[in-house]
N, C-alpha and C positions, 0 to 999 in steps of 0.2 A: 697408400698406407693409411690405415684407419686410426692409428694412434692408440688403439685399445689394448695392445699387447706390448710385450717386451719392457714394461715399465720397471721391472725389477732388475734389469741388467745393470751391473755396476759401471762406474765411470771407466774402470780399467778394462772393460770390454768382455766379450764372450766369444766362444768358438761355435761356429755354425757348420753343421755337417750336411752334405748333399750326396745323393747317389747311393751306391752299394758300399756303404762304409762299415758294415757289420755293427754299427752302433744303433741302439734303439730300434731294432727290427728294420733297419735301413730306411726309416722315415726321416724326412728333413727335420733336423733337431738342433737344439741349443744346449750348451752347458758352459759353466764357468766355475772358477775355483774360489772357494771361500778362504780368505786370509792369504791368498796367493794368486798370482795371475800368470797366464801363459805368455811366453816371450817368443817361442819358435815352434813351428809345426812342419811336419814332413809326412807326405803320403807315399806309400809304396804300392805294389801291385794290389794287395788286399789288406794292408795293415797301415797303421798310422802311429806316429810318435809326437808327443808334446813335451816341450821343456818349459818349466815354470821359472818364475823370478827367483825362487829359492833353490834352483838347481836340481829339482826333481825331474825324473824321466817317467812319463806316463805313456803306456802302450795299450793299443786295442786293435781288434781286427783278427784276420786269419793268422793261424800259427802252425800251419801244416809242416813247415820246415824249421820251426823253433825261432822264427824271426822276431818274436816278441821278447825273447830272452827271459821268458817266465816259466821255463820247464816244458813238460810234455802236454800241458793243457791244449785242447784242440783249437780254441779260439777265446777271445775276450770281447764281450759285447758292451763293455764300458771301460773307461780308462783305469788301468791298474798300475800302481807304482812299482818300479823295478827296484826291489829292496837290495839286490846285490850291489847296486851302485850308490846306495844311500850314504856311504862314507865319503863319497866324492860329489862335488857339484858338477852337474852335466852342463857343458857349454854349447855343444853342437850335436846334431843328429841328422843322418840321411837314411831314408828308407829306399831300398832297391825293390826289385820285383818280389824276391823272397828272402831278403837279408837286410840287416840293419847295422850301420856303423855309427859309433858314438865317440865323441871327444869330451874329456872333462877339463875343468879349469887347471888341473895339475899338468895337463898336456898328455895324459894317457889316452890311447885309442883302443876301443873295444869293438868286437864284432860278434854277431849272433845270427843264426839261421842257415840258409842254404850255402854250401861252400864247394859245390862240385867243380868249379873252375878256379878255386883259390880266392874268391872274391872277399873273403873275410880277412885275408892278409896274414894268416896264422902260420904260414910255411907248410901247410898240408891242405888236403882237399876233403876233409871230413866235416860233415855238418855238425852244428852244435845248438842246443836248445837254451844255452845260457851265454851271457856275455864273457868272452875270453879276451885277455889282454894281448895286443900286438907288441912285438919287440920294437923298441924305439927305432925310428927310421929317419928323423929329420933334424938330428943334432940339437934336440931340445928347443928348436925354434917354435914359437907359438903357432898353432893352426888356426887359420881364419875362416876356412870353409871346407865342408865335406859335400860329396855328391855320390850317388849310387845309382846304377842302372840295372839292366837285366841280370847280368852276372859280373858286373864291374864295380869298382870303387875308386874314389879319388879324394886326395887331401891336398889342400893348398895352404902354404905357410904365409905368415905375415910378411916375410921377406921375398915373396913371389916365387917360391919353388913349388913345382907341381909333382906330386907322387901319384901313381896309378897302379892298380893291381886287379887280377881276375882274368876273365876271358879275353883273349886277343885273337880269336879265330878269324876275324875279319879286320883286325887292326884297330879295334875299338879302344885299346889303351895305348896305342901309338908306339908299340915296340917292334914294328917291322914284321918279320916273318915268324917270330916266336908265337907259339900257340896259346900260352897263358903265363901268368906269373902269380905264384901263391904268396908272394911277399911284395911290399911296396917298392916300386922302382921309380926313379926320377925321370921325368920326361922333360928334356931340355931343348928349348928353341932359341937360346941365345939372349933372351930378355925376360924380365920379370912378368909373371902372370898375376892377374887380379880377379879372375872369375873362371869357374869351371862348371861344366854340366855333363852328366852321363845320361844318354838315352838308352833305348832298348839295345841297339847294336851299333850305335855311333856315339861320338863324344865331341865336345867343343870346349875351347877356352878363349879368354880375352886377355890380351897383354896390356901392360900399363900404358902403352902407346895407343891403345884403342883399336888394335888389329884383332880380327877374328880368325881362329884356326879351327878346322874340323878334320875328323879322321874316323875310319871305321867303315861299316857297310855304306856303299855308295848308291844303291838303287833308289829310284824315284826322286832323285835330286836332293836328298836330305842333307848332303854335305855342302850344297851351294857352290860347287867347284866347276870350273870350265872343263871341257872334255879332255884337254891335254893334261890336266892335273890328276885325273881319276886313276891313272896307272899307279900313282904313289899314295893311294888312299889309306895305306896301312901306317903312314906316318903323318904328323900334323902338316896340313897345307893351308896357306893363307887364303881366306875367302876374299874375292875381289868384287868390286861393284857396289859397295856400301858407302854412302856418302856420310862423312863425319866420323867421329870416334864412337866405337861400340863400347857400351858400359856394362851390359849384361847379355847372357845367352842362356837359352833353355832348350834342351833336347827332349823330344817326345818319343813316341813309338817309331814313327817314320817321318817326322817333320822337325823343323828347327825354327826357333824364334830368336831374333836378335834385337836388342834395344840400343838406339843411339840417342844422342842428345836432342835430336830433332824428330825421330820417327821410330816406328816398329817395322821390322822386316821379317817376312816369313818365307820359307821355302821347303820343298819336300813333297810328300804325299798329302793330299787334302780331300780325299773322297768323302769325308764326313763334314767338311767345312772347317777343319782345324786350321787352315791357312788364312781364313777370313777374307778371301778375295772374291766372294760371290759364288753363285751356283754353277757356273760353267768353267771353273778353273780347278781341276782336280789334282793337278800336279804342276809344280814350279821348280825348274832346275837351278835357277839362279835367284839370289835374294831379290825380293820384290816388296817395296814399301806398301804399308796399309794406308790407303787414302783416308780412312777414318781418323787416323791419328797424326796426319801430317801437320807439322808445326804445333803439335800439342805437347803437353808435359805429362809424360808417363813415368811412374815411380817404380813399377815392378812388373815382370812377366813370369808366367809359369806354364809349363806344358805337362799334360798327362799323356796316357797312351794314345788317345785320339781326340783330345780337346785342349783348349788354350784359354788362359785367363790373363787379363791385363788390369792393373790398378793405376789410375791416374793420380796426379799430384793432389787433386782435390778429394781423393779418397773414394772415387767411384769405381765400381767393378764391372768389367765387360767380359763376357765369355762367348765362345763360339766353338763349333765342332760337334762331336757326337753327343746327343742329348739323352742317350739311353740311361735309364734309372733316375733321370732327373738330376744328373750330376752337374749340369750347367747352372743350377741355382736360379732358374727362371720361372719357378712356379711348380706347385705339386703335380699338376697334370701335364706339364710341358716336357715331354720326353723326345721332342723332335730335334733333328739336327739343325744347327744354325750356321749358315754359310757366311755371315757377316758379323762383326762385333756387335753384341747385343747387351744393352744395359740391364743389369740385374736390379730391378726396382725394389727388391727386398732390402737393399742397403742405402736407399736414398736418405734415410735419417741416421746413417752411420758413417763413420770414417773407416774405410777398410784399410787395415794395417798390413795384413799378410794374407796370402792365398797359396795353397799347395794342391796340386792335381795328381791323382793317382791313376790306377788302371781303370776303375769304374766309379771313382768318387772324388769329392773335392771338399777341402776344409778351408774355412775363412775365419780369420781373426779380425773382429771389428769392434769399435768403440762408439757409443752414442754421440751424435753431434750435439753441441750446445744449441739451445733453441735459436739463438741469434745467428747460427751458422748453418741452418738447415736449408737455406735457399741455394742449393748447388745447381749449376748449369751443366747439363750433359754435353759431351763433346759433339761437335757438328757432324751431321750426316750419319748418325748411328741409329741402329734399330733398337726399339724399345719393346720389350715383351709386354703385350697388353692384356695377358690373361693371368697375371699374378694375383693370387688370392691371399690376402692377409688372414691369418688364422690364429686360433687360440692354442694354448698349451694342452697337450694330450694328457700329461701326467706330471706331477711334481714330486721328486724324490729327494730324500736326504741321504747322501752317501758319504762314507769315510773310506778312502782308498788305502789308507795305511793299515787298517785293522780288520775291515769287514769286506769279504769277497762278494757279498750280496747286499741289495738295498735294505736299509732300515725302514722305519715306519714312514708312511706318507706324511707330508707336512700339511696337516689338516687346517692349520690356521689360515691358509690361503684358499680354502675351499670356496668361500663366498665369491672371491674374485674369479676363481676358475669357472664357477657357474655363470657369472656375468659374461665371461669370454666365450661361452658356448653359443653365443649368437652368431659367431663366425666359425668356419670349418676348422677341424683339428689339424694342426700343422706341425708344431714343434714340441720337443721334449726338453725341459730345463732340468738340469741336475746341478746341485750345489755340492761342492766337494770340500770337506773339512780337512785342514792340514794339522 
């Protein structure tokens, strides 16, 4: 890190985009919100959602199926506020491949986008380009978590009840032999659930006892089940062989990552390195711990279609898997696959708060580290990308997402600083959003 850039990022942090994000011509970029700051991010197949502290929902990316909830516009290359939800503060959001599920602080759940298998939960299978309200389904219990997959959706309540809907062609919403459900249905395993994740064609959840259950498509070991369990893959099955209590799970395209108090386990298909077990292990049928994180403290895990991200307690970010489009955040020219957890040196001077992985992109929410806390120590035995190139801002724009669909005038007061930064290569785009 040269220390010559990013000096304007506020203490509340900024969002960094990598890969084919549809933002800023798909260049690695930075933006943050003036007088508001992001609290939650979610990446879908080709679109992204951001929730701010003030409860605004910002959407950008592809909109082929109306998944942005912004009407018939083909795409949005910068965050646009969803005005239809302006009267309610948005609490949670989950982006699937081509649809979006939202929950507000009032407890209302909305869906927009592709609905061919009932994944919007509206009681029918018609697509919609705006957010439509679902009928109440959880007895007014507060919702604590949402998840969305290829054509599936899930909602988890504060009291541990799990509801799922959408495609069940291979059992990915746990309803046995039923083909689909266009309305939320409760999935009951006899104990409270604390975490849920929908992958492309499989799903998983964690119970309050720390047990992991998986269901859906069973090919390539993505369910982590023993051979004798696979016949019942259309209903939740408990995953065995994980030491300790599972605290989080994330399902990708064809792989699964589980976090325990002591380690990170991966299983499924890993032809691009998304399992993190090295170059000679392309498929793992049963949960296998990552040696890189043994006895380490990990805060968060996230899976994309074929890549994985891990945040440590110290706020470092490690990524591995398919490096196409630069979505691993390892440098502007680093598009190669990574078969072991690789430290993103882009964030050595940041505390990474959140990460979300999509089909071909990744978003990171990070805050600057105080100068006295910038001496962080990487986890042992990890790969460090050595070709990261710190670069300058490509362009500085002043945007107002509430009233202007296009950029206003350039912020020329920072021109001198921008010229100074041209000593290093162009890398990021900073956008300041007015509220």
